[in-house]
C-alpha positions as CSV (number, residue, x, y, z in Angstrom):
1,M,111.7,49.2,-43.1
2,A,111.6,52.0,-45.8
3,M,111.5,55.6,-44.5
4,L,108.6,57.8,-45.5
5,P,109.4,61.2,-46.8
6,L,108.7,63.9,-44.2
7,G,105.9,65.5,-46.2
8,R,104.1,62.2,-46.5
9,F,104.5,61.6,-42.7
10,L,102.9,65.0,-41.8
11,V,100.1,64.5,-44.2
12,G,99.4,61.1,-42.7
13,M,99.1,62.5,-39.1
14,P,95.7,63.4,-37.7
15,C,95.1,67.1,-37.6
16,W,93.7,67.5,-34.0
17,P,97.0,68.3,-32.2
18,L,97.3,71.4,-34.4
19,H,93.7,72.4,-33.8
20,K,93.3,75.9,-32.4
21,Q,90.8,74.9,-29.7
22,F,93.0,72.1,-28.5
23,R,96.0,74.4,-28.1
24,R,93.8,76.8,-26.1
25,T,92.7,73.9,-23.8
26,V,96.4,72.9,-23.3
27,F,97.3,76.4,-22.4
28,V,94.5,76.8,-19.8
29,A,95.4,73.5,-18.2
30,A,99.1,74.5,-18.0
31,V,98.2,77.8,-16.4
32,A,95.9,76.1,-13.9
33,L,98.6,73.5,-13.1
34,F,101.1,76.3,-12.5
35,F,98.9,78.1,-10.0
36,V,97.9,74.8,-8.2
37,T,101.6,74.0,-7.8
38,L,102.3,77.6,-6.6
39,L,99.6,77.3,-3.9
40,Q,100.9,73.9,-2.9
41,L,104.4,75.2,-2.4
42,R,103.1,78.2,-0.5
43,Y,100.9,76.4,2.0
44,H,102.6,73.0,2.4
45,G,106.2,73.7,1.4
46,G,108.4,72.1,-1.2
47,P,110.2,68.9,-0.7
48,F,113.2,70.7,0.7
49,R,111.4,73.2,2.9
50,R,111.6,72.9,6.7
51,P,108.3,72.3,8.5
52,P,107.1,75.4,10.4
53,P,108.2,75.4,14.1
54,P,105.6,74.4,16.7
55,P,103.7,77.3,18.3
56,E,105.6,78.8,21.2
57,L,104.1,77.8,24.6
58,K,103.0,80.9,26.5
59,P,103.0,80.8,30.3
60,Y,99.6,80.0,31.8
61,H,98.1,82.9,33.7
62,V,98.5,82.9,37.5
63,N,96.7,85.5,39.5
64,T,99.9,86.7,41.3
65,I,99.6,88.9,44.4
66,G,102.3,91.4,45.2
67,D,103.8,91.4,48.7
68,D,101.9,93.8,50.9
69,N,103.6,93.1,54.3
70,E,101.6,95.8,55.9
71,P,99.5,95.1,58.9
72,R,95.9,96.2,58.9
73,T,93.2,96.6,61.5
74,M,89.7,95.2,61.2
75,V,86.6,95.2,63.3
76,T,85.8,91.6,64.2
77,S,83.8,89.9,66.9
78,S,83.7,86.5,68.4
79,A,81.1,83.9,67.5
80,F,81.7,81.9,70.7
81,H,79.0,82.2,73.3
82,P,79.9,82.6,76.0
83,I,83.1,84.1,74.7
84,S,85.2,82.9,77.7
85,F,85.0,81.4,81.2
86,P,86.7,82.7,84.4
87,P,90.1,81.3,85.2
88,G,90.0,78.2,87.5
89,H,86.7,77.1,86.0
90,N,85.7,73.4,86.4
91,K,83.8,73.1,83.2
92,T,83.8,69.8,81.4
93,L,84.8,69.3,77.8
94,E,81.2,69.1,76.8
95,E,80.3,72.3,78.7
96,L,83.2,74.2,77.0
97,C,82.2,72.9,73.6
98,A,78.6,74.2,74.1
99,S,80.1,77.7,73.5
100,F,81.5,76.7,70.1
101,P,79.7,78.4,67.1
102,R,78.6,75.2,65.4
103,H,76.3,77.1,63.1
104,L,79.4,78.3,61.2
105,L,80.1,74.7,60.2
106,A,77.4,75.2,57.5
107,R,80.0,77.6,55.8
108,I,83.4,76.4,57.2
109,Q,84.5,72.8,56.7
110,P,87.2,71.4,58.9
111,V,89.3,68.6,57.3
112,L,91.7,66.6,59.5
113,K,94.4,64.4,58.0
114,T,95.8,61.4,59.9
115,G,97.5,58.1,59.3
116,F,97.2,54.5,60.5
117,T,100.8,54.6,61.8
118,D,100.5,58.0,63.5
119,E,101.3,58.1,67.2
120,P,98.1,57.0,69.1
121,G,98.4,60.1,71.3
122,R,97.9,62.5,68.4
123,M,94.3,61.7,67.7
124,L,93.5,61.5,71.4
125,S,94.9,64.9,72.0
126,Q,93.1,66.3,69.0
127,M,89.8,65.0,70.2
128,Q,90.5,66.5,73.7
129,S,91.4,69.9,72.3
130,C,90.8,71.8,69.1
131,S,88.8,69.0,67.4
132,A,86.8,68.2,70.5
133,C,83.8,70.4,69.6
134,F,83.0,68.7,66.3
135,Q,80.2,66.1,66.4
136,P,80.3,63.0,64.1
137,G,79.6,64.3,60.6
138,D,80.9,67.8,61.2
139,L,84.6,66.9,60.8
140,L,86.0,65.1,57.7
141,I,88.8,62.8,58.7
142,F,91.0,61.3,56.0
143,S,93.6,58.6,56.5
144,D,95.4,55.7,54.7
145,L,93.0,53.1,56.1
146,D,89.4,53.2,57.1
147,D,88.5,53.2,60.8
148,T,86.2,54.9,63.4
149,Y,87.3,57.0,66.4
150,R,84.9,58.1,69.1
151,G,82.0,58.0,66.7
152,H,83.9,59.8,63.9
153,E,84.3,58.0,60.6
154,I,87.8,57.9,59.3
155,I,87.9,57.6,55.5
156,D,90.5,55.7,53.6
157,I,91.3,58.4,51.1
158,L,93.9,56.3,49.2
159,A,91.2,53.8,48.3
160,T,89.7,56.5,46.0
161,L,92.9,56.7,43.9
162,P,92.9,55.0,40.4
163,K,94.9,51.8,39.9
164,S,97.6,53.7,38.1
165,Y,98.9,54.9,41.4
166,H,99.7,51.4,42.5
167,E,102.7,51.4,40.2
168,F,104.6,53.8,42.5
169,E,107.1,52.1,44.7
170,S,106.3,54.5,47.5
171,F,102.6,53.4,47.3
172,K,103.5,49.8,48.1
173,P,103.3,50.2,51.9
174,Y,99.6,50.8,51.5
175,F,98.9,47.2,50.7
176,E,101.2,45.7,53.3
177,Q,99.8,48.1,55.9
178,K,96.3,46.9,55.0
179,R,97.3,43.3,55.2
180,L,98.8,43.7,58.6
181,R,95.6,45.5,59.9
182,D,93.2,43.0,58.4
183,S,95.2,40.0,59.6
184,G,95.5,41.4,63.1
185,D,99.3,41.4,62.9
186,A,99.4,45.2,63.2
187,A,98.3,44.8,66.8
188,T,100.4,41.9,67.8
189,N,103.6,42.9,65.8
190,P,104.0,46.7,65.9
191,D,107.6,46.3,64.7
192,A,106.3,44.9,61.4
193,L,104.0,47.9,61.0
194,K,106.8,50.3,61.9
195,A,109.1,48.6,59.3
196,I,106.9,49.4,56.4
197,D,107.3,53.2,57.0
198,G,103.7,54.3,56.5
199,W,104.7,57.9,56.4
200,K,105.6,57.4,52.8
201,L,101.9,57.2,52.1
202,D,101.2,60.7,53.5
203,K,102.0,62.5,50.3
204,F,99.3,60.7,48.4
205,K,96.5,62.1,50.6
206,F,96.7,65.8,49.9
207,L,95.3,65.9,46.4
208,P,92.4,63.4,46.7
209,Q,91.3,64.8,50.1
210,V,90.5,68.2,48.4
211,Q,88.3,66.4,45.9
212,Q,86.7,64.2,48.4
213,A,86.0,67.1,50.8
214,W,84.2,68.9,47.9
215,Q,82.2,65.8,47.0
216,M,81.1,65.1,50.6
217,K,80.6,68.8,51.7
218,P,80.2,70.8,48.5
219,N,80.1,74.6,48.2
220,R,81.3,75.4,51.7
221,D,82.8,78.9,51.9
222,F,86.1,77.7,53.2
223,Y,87.9,74.4,53.7
224,V,90.3,74.3,56.6
225,F,92.9,71.5,56.3
226,Y,95.0,70.5,59.3
227,E,96.8,67.6,60.8
228,T,96.8,65.7,64.1
229,D,99.8,67.6,65.4
230,T,98.3,71.0,64.5
231,Y,96.7,73.2,67.1
232,V,94.0,75.5,65.6
233,F,92.9,78.7,67.4
234,W,89.4,78.7,65.9
235,D,88.2,82.1,67.2
236,P,90.8,84.2,65.4
237,L,90.7,82.0,62.3
238,L,86.9,82.2,62.1
239,R,87.0,86.0,62.6
240,F,89.6,86.3,59.7
241,L,87.7,84.1,57.3
242,D,84.6,86.2,57.9
243,T,86.4,89.1,56.3
244,L,87.2,87.3,53.1
245,D,85.2,86.6,49.9
246,P,84.8,82.8,49.4
247,D,84.1,83.3,45.7
248,T,87.7,84.7,45.2
249,P,90.2,81.8,44.7
250,L,92.1,81.9,47.9
251,Y,94.9,79.6,49.1
252,L,96.2,80.6,52.5
253,G,98.9,79.3,54.8
254,S,102.6,79.4,55.8
255,A,104.8,79.4,52.7
256,S,107.6,76.9,51.9
257,P,109.7,76.9,48.8
258,G,108.2,74.7,46.0
259,R,109.3,73.5,42.6
260,G,109.9,75.7,39.6
261,D,107.3,75.5,36.8
262,E,108.1,74.8,33.1
263,F,108.5,78.5,32.4
264,G,111.2,79.1,35.0
265,R,108.9,80.7,37.6
266,N,109.5,79.8,41.2
267,T,106.5,78.6,43.2
268,L,105.7,78.3,46.9
269,F,103.2,76.1,48.7
270,A,101.4,76.1,52.0
271,N,103.2,73.8,54.5
272,G,100.7,71.2,55.6
273,G,101.8,71.1,59.3
274,P,100.4,74.5,60.3
275,G,97.4,73.9,58.2
276,Y,96.0,75.8,55.2
277,V,92.7,77.1,53.9
278,L,91.1,76.9,50.4
279,S,88.1,79.0,49.5
280,R,85.2,77.6,47.6
281,A,86.3,79.4,44.4
282,A,89.8,77.9,44.7
283,V,88.5,74.3,45.1
284,K,86.2,74.8,42.1
285,Q,89.0,76.2,40.0
286,L,91.3,73.3,41.0
287,L,88.8,70.6,40.2
288,Q,87.5,72.2,37.0
289,R,87.8,70.1,33.8
290,K,87.7,71.3,30.2
291,I,84.6,70.3,28.2
292,G,84.3,69.6,24.5
293,P,81.4,70.7,22.2
294,T,79.6,67.4,22.8
295,G,79.7,67.8,26.6
296,A,82.5,65.2,27.0
297,Y,85.3,66.0,29.4
298,L,88.6,66.7,27.6
299,D,90.7,66.5,30.8
300,P,91.4,63.2,32.6
301,P,89.9,62.8,36.1
302,F,91.5,65.0,38.8
303,A,93.6,62.3,40.5
304,E,94.8,61.0,37.1
305,K,95.5,64.5,35.8
306,Y,98.0,65.2,38.6
307,R,99.4,61.7,39.0
308,Y,102.7,62.8,37.4
309,L,103.4,65.0,40.4
310,M,103.4,62.0,42.8
311,H,106.5,60.2,41.4
312,D,108.7,58.3,43.9
313,A,111.2,61.2,44.1
314,E,108.5,63.6,45.3
315,C,108.7,63.8,49.1
316,C,105.7,65.8,50.0
317,G,102.0,66.0,49.1
318,D,101.6,69.6,50.3
319,S,104.2,70.6,47.7
320,A,102.4,68.7,44.9
321,L,99.0,70.3,45.9
322,G,100.6,73.7,45.9
323,F,101.9,73.1,42.4
324,A,98.6,71.8,41.1
325,L,96.9,75.0,42.5
326,W,99.6,77.1,40.8
327,Q,99.0,75.4,37.4
328,S,95.3,76.1,38.0
329,G,96.2,79.8,38.2
330,I,96.1,80.2,42.0
331,Q,99.1,81.6,44.0
332,M,99.2,81.0,47.7
333,Q,99.0,83.9,50.2
334,A,101.8,83.6,52.7
335,L,100.4,84.5,56.1
336,Y,103.2,83.4,58.5
337,P,103.4,83.9,61.4
338,M,99.6,83.8,61.8
339,F,99.9,80.2,60.4
340,A,102.9,79.3,62.6
341,Q,105.3,76.4,61.9
342,H,106.3,76.4,65.6
343,P,105.3,74.4,68.6
344,I,104.3,76.5,71.6
345,Q,107.6,76.1,73.4
346,H,109.5,77.5,70.3
347,L,107.1,80.2,69.4
348,P,109.0,83.4,69.1
349,F,107.8,86.7,70.5
350,D,109.1,89.9,68.9
351,A,107.9,93.3,67.7
352,M,106.7,91.9,64.3
353,R,104.5,89.2,65.9
354,W,103.5,90.8,69.2
355,C,100.2,92.3,68.2
356,S,99.3,89.9,65.4
357,P,96.8,87.1,65.8
358,L,97.6,83.4,65.8
359,F,95.7,80.8,63.8
360,T,97.7,77.6,64.2
361,L,100.7,76.0,65.9
362,H,102.5,72.9,64.7
363,K,104.1,69.9,66.6
364,T,102.9,71.0,70.0
365,S,103.2,68.3,72.6
366,F,100.1,66.2,73.6
367,D,100.1,67.7,77.1
368,D,100.6,71.3,75.8
369,I,97.8,70.9,73.2
370,R,95.3,69.9,75.9
371,A,96.5,72.6,78.3
372,L,96.3,75.3,75.6
373,F,92.7,74.3,74.9
374,Q,91.6,74.8,78.5
375,W,93.6,78.0,78.8
376,E,92.2,79.4,75.6
377,F,88.6,79.3,77.0
378,T,89.7,81.6,79.8
379,S,91.5,84.1,77.6
380,R,89.2,85.1,74.7
381,S,87.9,88.6,74.4
382,N,85.2,90.0,72.1
383,D,87.3,93.2,71.7
384,Y,90.2,91.5,69.9
385,A,91.2,88.1,68.4
386,M,93.9,86.3,70.4
387,R,97.3,87.7,69.6
388,H,100.8,86.6,70.3
389,R,100.9,89.1,73.1
390,D,98.0,87.2,74.8
391,L,99.5,83.8,74.2
392,W,102.7,85.0,76.0
393,E,100.6,84.7,79.2
394,F,100.3,80.9,78.7
395,Q,104.0,80.2,79.5
396,K,105.4,83.7,80.3
397,P,108.8,83.3,78.7
398,G,111.3,85.7,80.2
399,S,109.5,86.0,83.6
400,E,112.3,84.0,85.4
401,M,116.1,84.5,85.3
402,R,117.5,81.0,84.7
403,R,116.7,77.3,84.2
404,I,119.0,74.4,84.6
405,N,118.7,71.5,82.2
406,W,116.9,73.9,79.8
407,R,117.6,74.8,76.2
408,N,116.3,77.9,74.4
409,D,115.9,77.7,70.6
410,D,119.3,78.6,69.0
411,R,117.6,79.3,65.6
412,F,116.6,82.7,66.8
413,G,120.0,83.7,68.1
414,H,123.7,83.3,67.2
415,K,126.7,81.7,68.7
416,V,129.1,84.1,70.5
417,E,132.4,84.0,68.7
418,N,135.8,85.5,69.6
419,V,134.9,86.0,73.2
420,S,136.2,83.7,76.0
421,I,133.2,82.3,77.9
422,A,133.7,79.4,80.3
423,T,130.5,79.2,82.3
424,G,126.8,79.8,82.1
425,E,127.1,82.8,84.4
426,E,129.6,84.3,82.0
427,C,127.2,83.6,79.1
428,E,124.4,85.4,81.0
429,A,126.8,88.3,81.7
430,H,127.7,88.6,78.0
431,C,123.9,88.7,77.1
432,R,123.4,91.5,79.5
433,S,126.3,93.4,78.0
434,V,124.5,93.4,74.6
435,G,121.9,96.1,74.6
436,E,119.0,94.2,72.9
437,C,119.8,90.7,74.2
438,F,116.7,89.1,75.8
439,M,117.8,85.5,76.4
440,W,120.8,83.2,76.4
441,S,121.5,79.5,76.2
442,W,124.7,77.8,77.5
443,R,126.0,74.4,76.3
444,G,128.4,73.5,79.0
445,N,130.9,70.7,79.9
446,A,133.0,69.9,76.9
447,L,131.3,72.2,74.4
448,K,131.4,75.6,76.2
449,E,129.2,77.3,73.7
450,C,127.1,80.5,74.4
451,F,124.2,81.6,72.3
452,V,122.4,84.9,72.6
453,S,119.1,86.2,71.1
454,E,118.4,89.8,70.5
455,S,114.9,91.4,70.4
456,V,113.2,88.0,70.5
457,M,112.1,85.7,73.3
458,L,110.7,82.2,73.6
459,Y,110.1,79.6,76.2
460,G,112.4,76.7,75.2
461,Q,112.3,73.2,76.4
462,E,113.8,70.8,78.9
463,A,117.2,69.3,77.9
464,Q,118.9,66.8,80.2
465,P,122.7,66.2,80.1
466,E,123.6,64.0,77.2
467,E,126.4,63.0,74.9
468,I,126.5,64.4,71.4
469,E,128.6,63.7,68.4
470,R,130.8,66.4,66.9
471,K,133.5,66.6,64.3
472,K,136.8,65.5,65.9
473,E,139.4,68.1,66.0
474,T,142.4,67.3,63.8
475,D,145.9,67.1,65.0
476,P,147.9,69.8,63.0
477,E,151.0,67.6,63.1
478,K,149.1,64.7,61.3
479,T,148.8,64.6,57.6
480,E,145.5,65.6,56.0
481,R,142.9,62.8,55.7
482,E,142.6,61.0,52.4
483,E,140.1,62.5,49.9
484,G,136.8,60.7,50.3
485,A,137.6,59.3,53.7
486,P,134.8,59.9,56.3
487,E,135.3,62.7,58.8
488,E,136.2,61.5,62.3
489,V,133.6,62.2,64.9
490,E,133.8,61.9,68.7
491,S,131.2,61.8,71.5
492,V,131.4,64.6,74.1
493,P,129.2,65.2,77.2
494,V,127.1,68.4,77.2
495,T,124.9,70.1,79.8
496,Y,122.4,72.8,79.2
497,M,121.4,76.0,81.0
498,S,119.3,78.9,79.7
499,G,117.9,82.2,81.0
500,W,116.3,85.5,80.2
501,I,117.1,89.2,81.1
502,V,113.9,89.6,83.1
503,D,114.0,93.4,83.6
504,R,114.5,93.9,79.8
505,V,111.6,91.6,78.9
506,K,109.4,93.4,81.4
507,E,110.4,96.9,80.1
508,W,109.9,95.7,76.5
509,K,106.4,94.4,77.2
510,T,105.5,97.7,78.8
511,N,106.7,99.6,75.7
512,H,104.9,97.4,73.3
513,D,101.3,97.6,74.4
514,C,98.7,96.5,71.7
515,N,96.1,99.1,71.2
516,D,94.6,96.9,68.4
517,T,95.0,93.6,66.6
518,L,97.3,93.9,63.6
519,W,96.3,91.4,60.9
520,L,99.4,90.7,58.7
521,S,99.0,90.8,55.0
522,H,100.5,88.5,52.4
523,S,104.3,88.5,52.2
524,F,106.8,86.0,50.9
525,G,109.4,88.0,52.8
526,R,108.0,86.4,56.0
527,M,108.9,82.8,55.9
528,F,110.1,80.4,58.5
């Protein structure tokens, strides 16, 4: 093909690429493209730019309460009428309960938790003591199977949980327990019922019972949750609740260490055994769900929202409930020892507790819980709520010198070391040689251990001679045991004897008269 001369080629081209208006259009388009590209790079990043980091999560707000730990006095009065009965009265249970202030149940909602595999004596002792005065419909009773007891409906709270809970291995006993009950095998084969370990189901009751209590008895001022081995002193508790604002989110109980949250903050929860109290505002805040602009709930239902807390490794429902309340922005108020984690026989009496009231006890025996109820009706006063000092009169620890086959609680004392003590009498003599020692406990026979307690007294419990296992003392001439090998243990006989320094206890009581009731404020420093 013949090449055209350059001049003829240019002459033959159309003239529009060289037109002035065209060049202006191209220039404007190029400038516009430049700015569009610049904006694109600025707001979306180039191909080699890292994406922006996700926004940093900020800790959710919890209305934390500083430790007060200062007692305060308050003017309160009893709502019972009559307030008390003379000692030695022969009143029936119905006559005693006629004095209970049932009108307050319009504001205070008692909630009792039980279980199908609980000891039968628990519910009986409850209904003959601190739950005796509630008529059917007054008291909410939640369990892991439905039932009735003395006219009271027992509600299967686990039946309200969504199907997603059925995936938990620890939830499986629920279905086997129900099968045994429905088939009648639970009554004829108690060993089969015991084998499924129904206690595993207990943790699943705590969260849904709060929601169910609100649905069945909404807008009560306070919800009092307790268990079948809890003893509730209703008069001091009702007096105390009457001094609080139910529209403040309140979570009251005896503190136990809980899990840490995702921001490294340690939490505490109210131990379920001594009971705990939630105010109306606390329950509303816990159950509250976020709502979108169309009115649709953005949060899942309550039980589903907190299902992740109920994994198989979680032991305790009171811990899960406490964490759910924490995530809702509510910190518990630690009110031990008014909510006491002790049975009556191990309840300590000391200067800190002496003039403070008592709301609950935990794990008190069936006989003691009934005896306490009868005694309480003879011991109330309108002038003050029942205090530890008043409860001392129930068993009078420290009013006798010595008991054989008796063991005082070693947790409130210490083992005597570096002193040769061979008998219970020598243990008592050592206690007397220590200025503030109130009580002693001797483990005799092979053990020969002496424990003494200073500035604290309690009642203790019967302890018959027995054999206990202890680590076997090693022969120094023998070689050390192989790493990983189990420690050798041996059985040794032990006898028990305990006593009190009666004159010191009497003098201490005289010097610690209670001019008033001292209501203890919140403090995490007071924990059992």
